[in-house]
C-alpha angles and dihedrals in degrees: 000000000000088000092057092047089050091051090051090050090049091050091052095045097045090045090052091050090049092050095245116166117261090239091056093049091051089050092053092049089049090053090050089050095051091045091055092044091050090051091055091049094047105037123072124249115281093026109149093238090052091049091049093050102048106293097241128069087204091069090053091046090054091047092050091047091053091049090049091052091050090050092048090049090051092050093049091051091049091050093050091048092051090048092050091049090049091051091048090052091050092050090048092050089051088056100043101034107088128351095290138046120224089258091053091048091053092043095052096035093115090056094045094054091054108101090218094053111024125152093309093053091048089051088053089052091051091050093045125106114205127183119207116196110203127025096208134095097329097029094053099067093032093055093045094050094042088054093046092048090058103251101173102220124021124181121197124195122195134131097197130101126227112270129192090243090058095063095076089075111001095086098174091072121074124211093254090062094064107133094022123111110271095229092060092044090051093045092053092051093047098049089044088054095044121010091185094074129079117230122195111193117201108195098200144079114267108253136185088254097062104020094095096047094046097044091041090060092059136063098219138016130214115198116204098155125133102220133074097222092063092041092055092045091052092046095050092048094048092048092050091049097039093240122150114243124206109198129188134183137184139200126173103302100352134078135179139190141179140170109242107200117153089171086071099039098271124124122258125238094264091054088066098033105033094175136013114263122242111277092248090057095053107036118184123250089258089057101036101026128227132223108249103235093047096084088050092056096047096037089052090050087053090054090050090052090049091053090049093050092049097045099033091235122154128331116325120215093252111147089006135090122208115210121196121196107194095182092062099024094240131143125189139166130218127196119245126200133192119257114229089211095050106135091213107046107359095089096039098041094103090057091064101040 
């Protein structure tokens, strides 16, 4: 038997040195095996050739069976590997062929069946870049619903950290994120809700130095800040860049929102609020209080207006302000008009019309 194994090793080694293919070498060893097995079946017991090649045919049959099992095992493994690779390629093609994967189509199906949105509108949402300034009461619901709606890229600007007192109304932040920057808390919640969107957190206060670059990289801005300095800065930058601005505000039981868009004939924020009111006339939520669900109502309305601006659906709140009174369950709209003497958009209005 050792002689046969030596011959098999010699066949393999010489074939390797000669550059023979592996399949050919295995074929030659298989011919040797079957020749030896045939000798054992033909020759009588005690024949010198049988004695020199292992004496018993049963031993060669067992060896051949073991080799056959190994070959079958290798073939099955190869088949399973090829099948897994084919499935992976199919899944990859589902993601890359067309604008949406099967999972996204199923996720956004309720949008796509809407006549005003449809597949084209959903594609516009996926291609859109929206900047949300403030990840507090108004930003929380707006960010969650923009992510859920499939807005492709969402930037969020805020320099604050999550505080225990925020959690009564800022629903994007969980209790475990207390003490963490709001932008990272919001980004985690958004990507957990929809992994198909890109969230860019900017952990800083918007300043005159970076306002133009940040806003310029986006198609649309939502302002949910709570101070007039930032609101006027955002408004000036949006007007200069021709970007639509959706602005919301809250106080106690009442909220308001409008779309300020001088590029499309609407007034800007400073047309309506020429100067900041005295601090005692516009107390903060911490000073005056605010009912918890109110930011959710107004922030969600801001997200709806953003979707309408992006998709072109319906009538956007340009030149109108919606006011919601939660205490009495009333909603009303007032008409807004540009001011010719507005220092921000009045002189440049004709350039956008």
